[in-house]
N, CA and C of each residue as an Amber inpcrd file, in Angstrom:
protein
   240
   0.9320000  -1.1370000  -0.0500000  -0.0520000  -0.0260000  -0.0150000
   0.9470000   1.1950000  -0.1730000   0.6230000   2.1870000  -0.9290000
   1.3650000   3.3260000  -1.0480000   0.5720000   4.4150000  -0.0370000
   1.2890000   4.9480000   0.8960000   0.7940000   5.8550000   2.0130000
   0.8450000   7.3930000   1.4260000   1.6230000   7.6770000   0.3980000
   1.5920000   8.9720000  -0.1780000   0.7040000   9.1850000  -1.3250000
  -0.1650000   8.4610000  -1.5440000  -1.1000000   8.5720000  -2.5610000
  -1.8560000   9.9630000  -2.5110000  -2.3900000  10.1340000  -1.2960000
  -3.2080000  11.3070000  -1.1250000  -2.4660000  12.1690000  -0.1650000
  -2.6080000  13.4670000  -0.4110000  -1.6050000  14.4440000   0.4650000
  -2.5300000  15.7020000   0.5450000  -2.1450000  16.3740000   1.6310000
  -2.7230000  17.6700000   1.8350000  -3.9860000  17.6020000   2.5500000
  -4.7210000  18.7530000   2.6530000  -6.0140000  18.8590000   3.3850000
  -7.1910000  18.2520000   2.4460000  -7.8330000  17.3940000   3.0860000
  -8.9280000  16.5810000   2.4070000 -10.0290000  16.4450000   3.5470000
 -10.9060000  17.5800000   3.7110000 -12.0160000  17.4910000   4.7310000
 -13.1630000  16.6400000   4.2810000 -13.9250000  16.0820000   5.3670000
 -15.3110000  15.6020000   5.1230000 -16.1800000  16.6090000   4.4980000
 -16.9780000  16.3230000   3.6140000 -17.8220000  17.2940000   2.9870000
 -19.1620000  17.2010000   3.4120000 -19.7310000  18.2190000   4.0230000
 -21.1350000  18.2370000   4.3860000 -22.1060000  18.5580000   3.3700000
 -23.2810000  17.8420000   3.3580000 -24.2040000  18.0750000   2.2520000
 -24.9410000  19.5060000   2.6220000 -25.1990000  20.1860000   1.5730000
 -26.0120000  21.4750000   1.7120000 -27.3800000  21.4370000   1.3390000
 -28.0890000  21.9610000   2.2170000 -29.5380000  21.9370000   1.8660000
 -30.3060000  23.1040000   1.6450000 -31.3720000  23.1470000   0.8780000
 -31.9880000  24.4210000   0.6870000 -33.0040000  24.7140000   1.8770000
 -33.7500000  25.6720000   1.8100000 -34.6630000  26.1920000   2.9610000
 -35.8070000  25.0200000   3.1300000 -36.0980000  24.2820000   2.2030000
 -36.9840000  23.2770000   2.2700000 -36.6630000  21.9200000   2.7890000
 -35.3370000  21.7870000   3.0190000 -34.6440000  20.5170000   3.4360000
 -34.1930000  19.6550000   2.4170000 -34.0580000  20.1050000   1.3240000
 -33.7560000  19.1960000   0.0990000 -32.2250000  19.4970000  -0.3060000
 -31.4820000  18.5510000  -0.7680000 -30.0500000  18.7960000  -0.9950000
 -30.0920000  19.9690000  -2.2210000 -29.1470000  20.8930000  -1.9840000
 -29.0360000  22.1260000  -2.8080000 -27.9060000  21.9800000  -3.7210000
 -28.1370000  21.9070000  -5.0250000 -27.0180000  21.9240000  -6.0530000
 -26.2230000  23.2160000  -5.8900000 -26.8710000  24.3620000  -5.8980000
 -26.1960000  25.6900000  -5.9340000 -25.4160000  25.9180000  -4.5340000
 -25.9780000  25.5080000  -3.4090000 -25.2280000  25.6470000  -2.2370000
 -24.0680000  24.5830000  -2.3220000 -24.2160000  23.4330000  -2.7770000
 -23.0980000  22.4760000  -2.7130000 -21.8780000  22.9490000  -3.6740000
 -22.3810000  23.4830000  -4.7500000 -21.2440000  24.2990000  -5.6040000
 -20.6170000  25.3400000  -4.9640000 -21.2530000  26.1010000  -4.1730000
 -20.8160000  27.2670000  -3.5080000 -19.8870000  26.7960000  -2.4490000
 -20.1300000  25.7120000  -1.6540000 -19.1150000  25.1520000  -0.5740000
 -17.9510000  24.5890000  -1.2400000 -18.2220000  23.9580000  -2.4250000
 -17.0160000  23.4560000  -3.1240000 -15.9720000  24.5480000  -3.5890000
 -16.5700000  25.6040000  -4.1660000 -15.8900000  26.7190000  -4.6290000
 -14.9470000  27.3750000  -3.4280000 -15.6670000  27.4370000  -2.3070000
 -15.1420000  28.0560000  -1.0820000 -13.9710000  27.2030000  -0.5060000
 -14.1050000  25.9520000  -0.5850000 -13.1530000  25.1170000  -0.0450000
 -12.0160000  25.0830000  -0.9840000 -12.2050000  24.8510000  -2.3170000
 -11.1090000  24.8020000  -3.2090000 -10.2640000  26.0520000  -3.4420000
 -10.9750000  27.1990000  -3.3680000 -10.1710000  28.5040000  -3.3660000
  -9.4990000  28.7240000  -2.0030000  -9.8220000  28.0390000  -1.0040000
  -9.0980000  28.1420000   0.2020000  -7.8130000  27.1620000   0.1550000
  -7.6860000  26.3630000  -0.8280000  -6.5620000  25.5700000  -0.9500000
  -6.6940000  24.1070000  -0.6500000  -7.8830000  23.6200000  -0.2450000
  -7.9480000  22.1140000   0.0180000  -7.7080000  21.3630000  -1.2230000
  -7.0430000  20.1930000  -1.0810000  -6.6730000  19.3450000  -2.1590000
  -7.8110000  18.3590000  -2.5820000  -8.8280000  18.2570000  -1.8170000
  -9.7600000  17.3250000  -2.0740000 -10.9050000  17.2830000  -1.0250000
 -11.8580000  16.4530000  -1.1570000 -12.9830000  16.3360000  -0.2190000
 -13.2930000  14.8250000  -0.1740000 -13.9740000  14.3850000   1.0550000
 -14.3430000  13.1250000   1.3620000 -15.8420000  13.2220000   1.6030000
 -16.6510000  12.6750000   0.5740000 -17.9460000  12.7060000   0.4240000
 -18.6110000  11.5700000   1.0730000 -19.5770000  11.4950000   1.9130000
 -20.4320000  10.5770000   2.3250000 -19.8060000   9.7050000   3.5890000
 -18.7650000  10.1000000   4.1680000 -18.2140000   9.5470000   5.3060000
 -17.7080000  10.5090000   6.1960000 -17.4150000   9.9760000   7.3730000
 -16.7010000  10.6830000   8.2980000 -17.5630000  11.8440000   9.2100000
 -18.4780000  12.5030000   8.4090000 -19.3730000  13.4410000   8.9080000
 -20.5490000  12.7890000   9.6870000 -20.9030000  11.6200000   9.3960000
 -22.0170000  10.8520000   9.9210000 -23.2870000  11.0320000   9.4210000
 -23.5080000  12.1120000   8.5600000 -24.8220000  12.4470000   7.9730000
 -25.4120000  11.5120000   7.1140000 -24.5160000  10.6390000   6.4100000
 -25.0110000   9.7720000   5.3390000 -26.0030000   8.6930000   5.8230000
 -25.9510000   8.4760000   7.0390000 -26.8780000   7.3270000   7.6190000
 -28.2720000   7.8870000   7.6010000 -28.4200000   9.1560000   7.4650000
 -29.7220000   9.8530000   7.5730000 -30.1830000  10.3980000   6.1070000
 -29.3430000  10.0580000   5.0710000 -29.8210000  10.4050000   3.8740000
 -30.3710000   9.2520000   3.0000000 -31.0860000   9.4780000   2.0590000
 -31.5730000   8.3570000   1.1450000 -30.4520000   7.9980000   0.1380000
 -30.4770000   7.1020000  -0.5630000 -29.5110000   6.7990000  -1.6330000
 -29.4730000   7.8000000  -2.5950000 -30.5500000   8.2470000  -3.0750000
 -30.6500000   9.3430000  -4.1720000 -30.0570000  10.6100000  -3.5420000
 -30.2910000  10.9770000  -2.2920000 -29.5830000  12.2070000  -1.7400000
 -28.1040000  12.0230000  -1.7850000 -27.4990000  10.7910000  -1.3190000
 -26.1440000  10.6930000  -1.3780000 -25.5870000  10.6670000  -2.7920000
 -26.3230000  10.2410000  -3.5920000 -25.7770000  10.1970000  -5.0530000
 -25.8170000  11.5680000  -5.5460000 -26.8800000  12.4070000  -5.2630000
 -26.9240000  13.7510000  -5.6880000 -25.6910000  14.6120000  -5.1200000
 -25.4140000  14.5240000  -3.7840000 -24.2650000  15.1490000  -3.2320000
 -23.0150000  14.8030000  -4.0360000 -22.7340000  13.5680000  -4.1670000
 -21.5840000  13.1920000  -4.8870000 -21.5370000  13.6560000  -6.3190000
 -22.5810000  13.6450000  -6.9460000 -22.6810000  14.1280000  -8.3920000
 -22.3910000  15.6560000  -8.5350000 -23.0400000  16.2620000  -7.5780000
 -22.7730000  17.9100000  -7.6050000 -21.3980000  18.1580000  -7.2100000
 -20.7730000  17.4270000  -6.2150000 -19.2850000  17.6800000  -5.9110000
 -18.3570000  17.2830000  -6.9620000 -18.6400000  16.0070000  -7.7170000
 -17.7230000  15.6440000  -8.7250000 -17.7800000  16.6580000  -9.9810000
 -18.8500000  17.2440000 -10.1960000 -19.0740000  18.1950000 -11.2930000
 -18.3700000  19.4670000 -11.0090000 -17.9940000  19.6550000  -9.8450000
 -17.2690000  21.0100000  -9.3890000 -15.8110000  20.8170000  -9.0850000
 -15.2070000  19.6000000  -9.3450000 -13.8650000  19.4020000  -8.9500000
 -12.8850000  20.1860000 -10.0760000 -11.8030000  20.5350000  -9.4570000
 -10.7620000  20.9460000 -10.4930000  -9.9030000  19.7470000 -10.7480000
  -9.2110000  19.8060000 -11.9010000  -8.4630000  18.6750000 -12.3180000
  -7.4660000  17.9520000 -11.2350000  -7.1530000  18.7740000 -10.4230000
  -5.9910000  18.3640000  -9.4550000  -6.5380000  17.9640000  -8.1610000
  -7.9080000  18.0340000  -7.8900000  -8.5030000  17.8120000  -6.4850000
  -8.6810000  16.1900000  -6.4280000  -8.8280000  15.7720000  -5.2920000
  -9.0290000  14.3500000  -5.0350000 -10.5500000  14.3760000  -4.6320000
 -11.2040000  13.1780000  -4.9330000 -12.6080000  13.0140000  -4.6750000
 -12.5620000  11.4920000  -3.8700000 -12.9050000  11.4670000  -2.6700000
 -13.0170000  10.2610000  -1.9260000 -14.3920000  10.0580000  -1.4810000
 -14.9920000   9.0150000  -1.9120000 -16.4090000   8.7920000  -1.7260000
 -16.7650000   7.3830000  -1.0570000 -17.6800000   7.4320000  -0.1720000
 -18.1060000   6.3170000   0.5510000 -19.5440000   6.0420000   0.2470000
């Protein structure tokens, strides 16, 4: 196993919701932009934050899809 495959800051990504309690694509993109502009090297979606056990499969897929569409070429995406 190579331990240096991932490096830098890779925080757990929290889902972003709209005012009605639905996953928000625009707020998810805004959080991605904020994190990547601050210099994080990637995000860990669907794990570590503990929220995924309260989300439906469709909600988890939506968050992952929104984050994946907002990545820069050099960012890591770790998904659970």
